[in-house]
FIVOPA-273394 format. One record per residue: residue number from 1; residue in three letters; y negated, z negated, x negated of N, C-alpha, C, O in turn. Coordinates in steps of 0.2 Angstrom, whole numbers. Example, Ala and Ser with C-alpha at 12.3 -4.5 7.8 and 13.67 -1.06 7.14 Angstrom:
BEGIN
<site 1; Ala; <28; -39; -66>; <22; -39; -62>; <16; -39; -66>; <17; -42; -71>>,
<site 2; Ser; <11; -35; -64>; <5; -36; -68>; <0; -39; -64>; <-6; -40; -67>>,
REM end
This chain:
BEGIN
<site 1; Met; <-157; 142; 0>; <-151; 139; -4>; <-153; 132; -5>; <-149; 128; -5>>,
<site 2; Met; <-160; 131; -7>; <-161; 124; -8>; <-161; 120; -2>; <-159; 114; -2>>,
<site 3; Lys; <-163; 123; 4>; <-163; 120; 10>; <-155; 118; 12>; <-153; 112; 14>>,
<site 4; Arg; <-151; 123; 10>; <-143; 121; 13>; <-141; 115; 7>; <-137; 111; 9>>,
<site 5; Trp; <-143; 115; 1>; <-140; 110; -3>; <-143; 103; -1>; <-140; 98; -1>>,
<site 6; Leu; <-149; 102; 1>; <-152; 97; 4>; <-149; 94; 10>; <-148; 88; 11>>,
<site 7; Trp; <-146; 98; 15>; <-143; 97; 21>; <-136; 95; 19>; <-133; 90; 23>>,
<site 8; Val; <-132; 98; 14>; <-126; 96; 12>; <-126; 88; 9>; <-122; 84; 10>>,
<site 9; Thr; <-131; 87; 5>; <-132; 82; 2>; <-133; 76; 6>; <-131; 70; 6>>,
<site 10; Leu; <-138; 77; 11>; <-139; 72; 16>; <-133; 71; 21>; <-132; 65; 23>>,
<site 11; Ala; <-129; 75; 22>; <-123; 75; 27>; <-118; 71; 23>; <-114; 66; 25>>,
<site 12; Met; <-117; 72; 17>; <-112; 68; 12>; <-114; 60; 12>; <-110; 55; 13>>,
<site 13; Gly; <-121; 60; 11>; <-123; 53; 11>; <-123; 49; 17>; <-122; 43; 16>>,
<site 14; Cys; <-123; 52; 23>; <-122; 49; 29>; <-115; 47; 30>; <-114; 42; 32>>,
<site 15; Leu; <-111; 52; 28>; <-104; 51; 29>; <-102; 45; 25>; <-98; 41; 28>>,
<site 16; Leu; <-105; 44; 18>; <-102; 39; 14>; <-105; 33; 17>; <-102; 27; 16>>,
<site 17; Leu; <-110; 33; 21>; <-114; 27; 23>; <-109; 24; 29>; <-107; 18; 30>>,
<site 18; Val; <-107; 29; 33>; <-103; 28; 39>; <-95; 25; 37>; <-93; 20; 39>>,
<site 19; Ser; <-93; 28; 32>; <-86; 27; 31>; <-85; 22; 25>; <-79; 20; 23>>,
<site 20; Gly; <-91; 20; 22>; <-90; 15; 16>; <-88; 19; 10>; <-85; 24; 11>>,
<site 21; Cys; <-90; 16; 4>; <-89; 20; -2>; <-82; 18; -5>; <-80; 22; -10>>,
<site 22; Lys; <-80; 13; -3>; <-73; 11; -6>; <-67; 13; -2>; <-66; 11; 4>>,
<site 23; Pro; <-62; 16; -6>; <-55; 18; -3>; <-53; 12; 0>; <-55; 6; -2>>,
<site 24; Ser; <-49; 12; 6>; <-46; 6; 8>; <-39; 8; 10>; <-38; 14; 11>>,
<site 25; Val; <-34; 2; 9>; <-27; 3; 11>; <-27; 0; 18>; <-21; 0; 21>>,
<site 26; Val; <-32; -2; 21>; <-31; -5; 29>; <-28; 1; 33>; <-30; 6; 32>>,
<site 27; Gly; <-23; -2; 37>; <-20; 3; 41>; <-12; 3; 40>; <-9; -1; 36>>,
<site 28; Lys; <-9; 7; 45>; <-2; 8; 44>; <0; 14; 40>; <-3; 19; 41>>,
<site 29; Trp; <5; 13; 36>; <8; 17; 31>; <15; 19; 31>; <19; 14; 32>>,
<site 30; Asn; <17; 25; 30>; <24; 26; 30>; <26; 26; 22>; <22; 27; 18>>,
<site 31; Val; <32; 23; 21>; <33; 21; 14>; <41; 24; 13>; <45; 23; 17>>,
<site 32; Asp; <41; 27; 7>; <48; 30; 5>; <48; 28; -3>; <44; 30; -6>>,
<site 33; Thr; <52; 23; -5>; <53; 20; -11>; <59; 18; -13>; <64; 21; -10>>,
<site 34; Ser; <60; 15; -18>; <66; 12; -22>; <64; 5; -23>; <59; 4; -27>>,
<site 35; Ile; <68; 1; -22>; <68; -7; -24>; <73; -8; -27>; <78; -8; -25>>,
<site 36; Gln; <72; -10; -34>; <77; -11; -39>; <83; -6; -39>; <88; -8; -40>>,
<site 37; Gly; <81; 0; -39>; <85; 6; -39>; <89; 8; -32>; <93; 12; -32>>,
<site 38; Ile; <87; 4; -27>; <90; 5; -20>; <85; 8; -16>; <80; 6; -16>>,
<site 39; Ala; <86; 14; -13>; <81; 18; -9>; <80; 15; -3>; <85; 12; 0>>,
<site 40; Ala; <73; 15; -1>; <72; 12; 6>; <65; 15; 9>; <61; 17; 6>>,
<site 41; Lys; <66; 16; 15>; <61; 19; 19>; <58; 14; 26>; <62; 11; 29>>,
<site 42; Gly; <52; 16; 26>; <49; 11; 32>; <42; 12; 33>; <38; 17; 32>>,
<site 43; Thr; <39; 6; 35>; <32; 6; 36>; <28; 0; 33>; <32; -6; 32>>,
<site 44; Ala; <23; 0; 31>; <19; -5; 29>; <12; -5; 32>; <9; 0; 34>>,
<site 45; Glu; <9; -11; 34>; <4; -12; 38>; <-1; -17; 34>; <1; -23; 33>>,
<site 46; Phe; <-7; -14; 33>; <-12; -19; 29>; <-18; -20; 33>; <-21; -15; 36>>,
<site 47; Lys; <-18; -26; 35>; <-23; -28; 40>; <-30; -31; 37>; <-30; -34; 32>>,
<site 48; Lys; <-36; -30; 40>; <-42; -31; 38>; <-43; -38; 36>; <-47; -39; 32>>,
<site 49; Asp; <-39; -43; 39>; <-39; -50; 38>; <-35; -52; 32>; <-34; -58; 31>>,
<site 50; Gly; <-33; -47; 28>; <-29; -48; 21>; <-22; -50; 22>; <-19; -52; 17>>,
<site 51; Thr; <-19; -49; 28>; <-12; -50; 29>; <-8; -43; 28>; <-11; -38; 30>>,
<site 52; Met; <-2; -43; 27>; <3; -37; 26>; <9; -39; 30>; <11; -45; 30>>,
<site 53; Ala; <13; -33; 32>; <19; -33; 34>; <23; -27; 33>; <21; -22; 35>>,
<site 54; Ser; <28; -28; 30>; <32; -21; 29>; <39; -21; 33>; <41; -27; 33>>,
<site 55; Glu; <41; -16; 36>; <48; -15; 38>; <52; -10; 35>; <50; -5; 37>>,
<site 56; Phe; <57; -11; 32>; <62; -6; 28>; <68; -5; 31>; <70; -9; 35>>,
<site 57; Val; <72; 0; 29>; <79; 1; 30>; <82; 4; 24>; <79; 9; 21>>,
<site 58; Thr; <87; 0; 21>; <89; 3; 16>; <98; 3; 17>; <100; -1; 22>>,
<site 59; Ser; <102; 6; 13>; <109; 6; 13>; <112; 3; 8>; <111; 5; 3>>,
<site 60; Ala; <118; -1; 9>; <121; -4; 5>; <129; -4; 7>; <131; -8; 12>>,
<site 61; Gly; <133; -2; 3>; <141; -2; 6>; <142; 2; 12>; <147; 0; 16>>,
<site 62; Gly; <138; 7; 13>; <139; 12; 19>; <136; 8; 25>; <138; 11; 31>>,
<site 63; Arg; <132; 3; 25>; <129; 1; 31>; <121; 0; 30>; <118; 0; 25>>,
<site 64; Gln; <118; 1; 36>; <111; 0; 35>; <108; -7; 36>; <110; -11; 40>>,
<site 65; Ile; <104; -9; 31>; <101; -15; 31>; <93; -15; 32>; <89; -12; 29>>,
<site 66; Pro; <92; -19; 37>; <85; -19; 39>; <82; -25; 34>; <85; -30; 32>>,
<site 67; Ile; <75; -23; 32>; <72; -28; 27>; <64; -29; 30>; <61; -24; 31>>,
<site 68; Ser; <62; -35; 30>; <55; -36; 32>; <52; -41; 27>; <55; -46; 24>>,
<site 69; Ile; <46; -38; 26>; <42; -42; 20>; <35; -44; 23>; <32; -40; 26>>,
<site 70; Lys; <33; -50; 22>; <26; -53; 25>; <23; -56; 19>; <26; -58; 15>>,
<site 71; Gly; <16; -55; 20>; <12; -59; 15>; <5; -57; 16>; <3; -56; 21>>,
<site 72; Thr; <1; -57; 10>; <-6; -56; 10>; <-7; -51; 4>; <-4; -49; 0>>,
<site 73; Trp; <-14; -48; 5>; <-16; -43; 0>; <-23; -43; -1>; <-27; -46; 3>>,
<site 74; Arg; <-25; -41; -7>; <-31; -40; -10>; <-33; -34; -14>; <-29; -32; -18>>,
<site 75; Met; <-39; -32; -13>; <-40; -25; -18>; <-46; -28; -23>; <-51; -32; -21>>,
<site 76; Glu; <-45; -25; -29>; <-50; -27; -34>; <-52; -21; -38>; <-47; -17; -38>>,
<site 77; Gln; <-58; -20; -41>; <-59; -15; -46>; <-61; -18; -52>; <-65; -23; -53>>,
<site 78; Lys; <-57; -15; -57>; <-58; -17; -65>; <-58; -11; -69>; <-54; -7; -69>>,
<site 79; Asp; <-65; -10; -72>; <-65; -5; -77>; <-64; 2; -73>; <-61; 7; -76>>,
<site 80; Lys; <-67; 2; -67>; <-67; 8; -63>; <-61; 11; -60>; <-60; 17; -58>>,
<site 81; Lys; <-56; 6; -60>; <-49; 7; -57>; <-48; 2; -52>; <-51; -3; -52>>,
<site 82; Asn; <-44; 5; -47>; <-42; 0; -41>; <-35; -3; -42>; <-30; 0; -44>>,
<site 83; Phe; <-36; -10; -41>; <-28; -14; -41>; <-27; -17; -35>; <-32; -19; -32>>,
<site 84; Leu; <-21; -16; -33>; <-19; -20; -26>; <-15; -25; -28>; <-10; -24; -32>>,
<site 85; Thr; <-16; -32; -26>; <-12; -37; -28>; <-9; -39; -21>; <-12; -41; -16>>,
<site 86; Val; <-2; -40; -21>; <1; -42; -14>; <5; -48; -16>; <8; -49; -22>>,
<site 87; Arg; <4; -53; -12>; <8; -60; -13>; <13; -60; -7>; <11; -60; -2>>,
<site 88; Ile; <19; -60; -8>; <24; -60; -4>; <26; -67; -2>; <28; -71; -6>>,
<site 89; Ser; <26; -69; 4>; <26; -76; 6>; <34; -76; 10>; <37; -81; 11>>,
<site 90; Glu; <37; -70; 13>; <43; -71; 16>; <47; -64; 16>; <44; -58; 16>>,
<site 91; Ile; <53; -64; 15>; <58; -58; 15>; <63; -60; 18>; <66; -65; 17>>,
<site 92; Thr; <65; -55; 23>; <71; -56; 27>; <75; -50; 27>; <72; -45; 28>>,
<site 93; Ala; <82; -50; 25>; <86; -45; 26>; <92; -46; 29>; <96; -52; 29>>,
<site 94; Ala; <94; -41; 34>; <98; -41; 39>; <98; -49; 43>; <104; -52; 44>>,
<site 95; Gly; <92; -51; 44>; <91; -57; 48>; <91; -63; 45>; <91; -68; 49>>,
<site 96; Gln; <92; -63; 38>; <93; -69; 34>; <86; -70; 29>; <84; -65; 25>>,
<site 97; Lys; <84; -75; 29>; <78; -76; 25>; <81; -76; 18>; <87; -79; 16>>,
<site 98; Met; <77; -73; 13>; <79; -72; 5>; <77; -79; 2>; <72; -82; 5>>,
<site 99; Pro; <80; -80; -4>; <78; -85; -7>; <71; -85; -10>; <68; -80; -11>>,
<site 100; Ser; <67; -91; -11>; <61; -91; -13>; <60; -88; -20>; <54; -86; -22>>,
<site 101; Ala; <65; -88; -25>; <64; -85; -30>; <62; -78; -30>; <59; -76; -35>>,
<site 102; Leu; <63; -74; -25>; <61; -66; -23>; <54; -66; -22>; <51; -60; -22>>,
<site 103; Leu; <51; -72; -20>; <44; -72; -18>; <39; -71; -23>; <41; -73; -29>>,
<site 104; Gly; <33; -70; -23>; <28; -70; -28>; <22; -65; -27>; <21; -62; -22>>,
<site 105; Glu; <19; -64; -32>; <13; -59; -33>; <14; -54; -37>; <17; -55; -42>>,
<site 106; Thr; <12; -48; -35>; <13; -41; -39>; <6; -38; -39>; <3; -39; -34>>,
<site 107; Thr; <3; -35; -44>; <-2; -32; -45>; <0; -25; -47>; <4; -24; -51>>,
<site 108; Ser; <-3; -20; -44>; <-2; -13; -45>; <-8; -8; -46>; <-13; -9; -42>>,
<site 109; Glu; <-8; -5; -50>; <-14; 1; -50>; <-14; 5; -44>; <-8; 6; -42>>,
<site 110; Val; <-19; 7; -42>; <-19; 11; -36>; <-23; 18; -37>; <-29; 18; -39>>,
<site 111; Thr; <-20; 24; -35>; <-23; 31; -35>; <-23; 32; -28>; <-18; 32; -24>>,
<site 112; Phe; <-29; 34; -25>; <-30; 37; -18>; <-30; 44; -18>; <-32; 47; -23>>,
<site 113; Gly; <-27; 47; -13>; <-27; 54; -12>; <-29; 55; -5>; <-31; 50; -2>>,
<site 114; Lys; <-29; 62; -2>; <-30; 62; 4>; <-25; 60; 9>; <-19; 63; 10>>,
<site 115; Gly; <-26; 55; 13>; <-21; 53; 17>; <-15; 49; 14>; <-10; 47; 17>>,
<site 116; Thr; <-16; 48; 7>; <-10; 43; 4>; <-13; 39; -2>; <-19; 40; -4>>,
<site 117; Phe; <-9; 35; -3>; <-11; 31; -10>; <-5; 29; -13>; <0; 28; -10>>,
<site 118; Thr; <-5; 29; -20>; <1; 28; -24>; <-1; 22; -28>; <-6; 21; -30>>,
<site 119; Thr; <4; 17; -28>; <4; 11; -33>; <9; 11; -39>; <15; 12; -37>>,
<site 120; Ile; <7; 9; -44>; <10; 8; -50>; <10; 1; -53>; <6; -1; -56>>,
<site 121; Ala; <17; -2; -52>; <16; -10; -53>; <14; -11; -61>; <17; -7; -65>>,
<site 122; Gln; <11; -16; -62>; <9; -18; -68>; <12; -23; -72>; <10; -25; -77>>,
<site 123; Asp; <18; -25; -69>; <22; -30; -72>; <27; -28; -77>; <32; -32; -79>>,
<site 124; Gly; <27; -22; -79>; <31; -19; -84>; <37; -15; -82>; <40; -11; -85>>,
<site 125; Ser; <38; -16; -75>; <43; -12; -71>; <41; -4; -70>; <45; 1; -70>>,
<site 126; Gly; <35; -4; -70>; <33; 4; -69>; <34; 6; -62>; <32; 12; -60>>,
<site 127; Gln; <37; 2; -58>; <39; 4; -50>; <33; 8; -47>; <28; 5; -47>>,
<site 128; Lys; <34; 13; -45>; <29; 18; -42>; <31; 19; -34>; <36; 21; -32>>,
<site 129; Val; <26; 18; -30>; <27; 18; -22>; <22; 22; -20>; <16; 21; -21>>,
<site 130; Thr; <24; 27; -16>; <19; 31; -12>; <19; 30; -5>; <24; 31; -1>>,
<site 131; Tyr; <12; 29; -3>; <11; 27; 5>; <8; 34; 9>; <3; 36; 6>>,
<site 132; Thr; <10; 36; 14>; <7; 41; 17>; <4; 38; 24>; <8; 34; 27>>,
<site 133; Lys; <-2; 40; 26>; <-5; 37; 32>; <0; 39; 38>; <2; 45; 39>>,
<site 134; Ala; <2; 34; 43>; <6; 35; 48>; <2; 37; 54>; <-4; 36; 55>>,
<site 135; Asp; <5; 41; 59>; <1; 44; 63>; <-2; 39; 69>; <-6; 41; 74>>,
REM end
């Protein structure tokens, strides 16, 4: 029994060393959310270099509207909680650049699950977004 426990502990330690101890948002994710009450589905990609890009499709007035978001991201830990800050530098909807008033920075608390992570905005809106690892 003691021998098995030792091997399991060693294996878990090796796994942590190989994968790193911090959860990560790096990669491509499927997103199903609501932006200011309007449902949107799409993908988001967070790159190791700190850049991010999202592509969504939403409906308004019976027509499909593509939305593209570009920006940067950073992950921080405070009081044993993870926080994701995204700075949006460009939003395009139906091929038109959106006004700079829509650009800015948002910080969200992050909860990691198996193949998913969920963000809850800390700006008072409480907007919740769930990301599922893309294939």
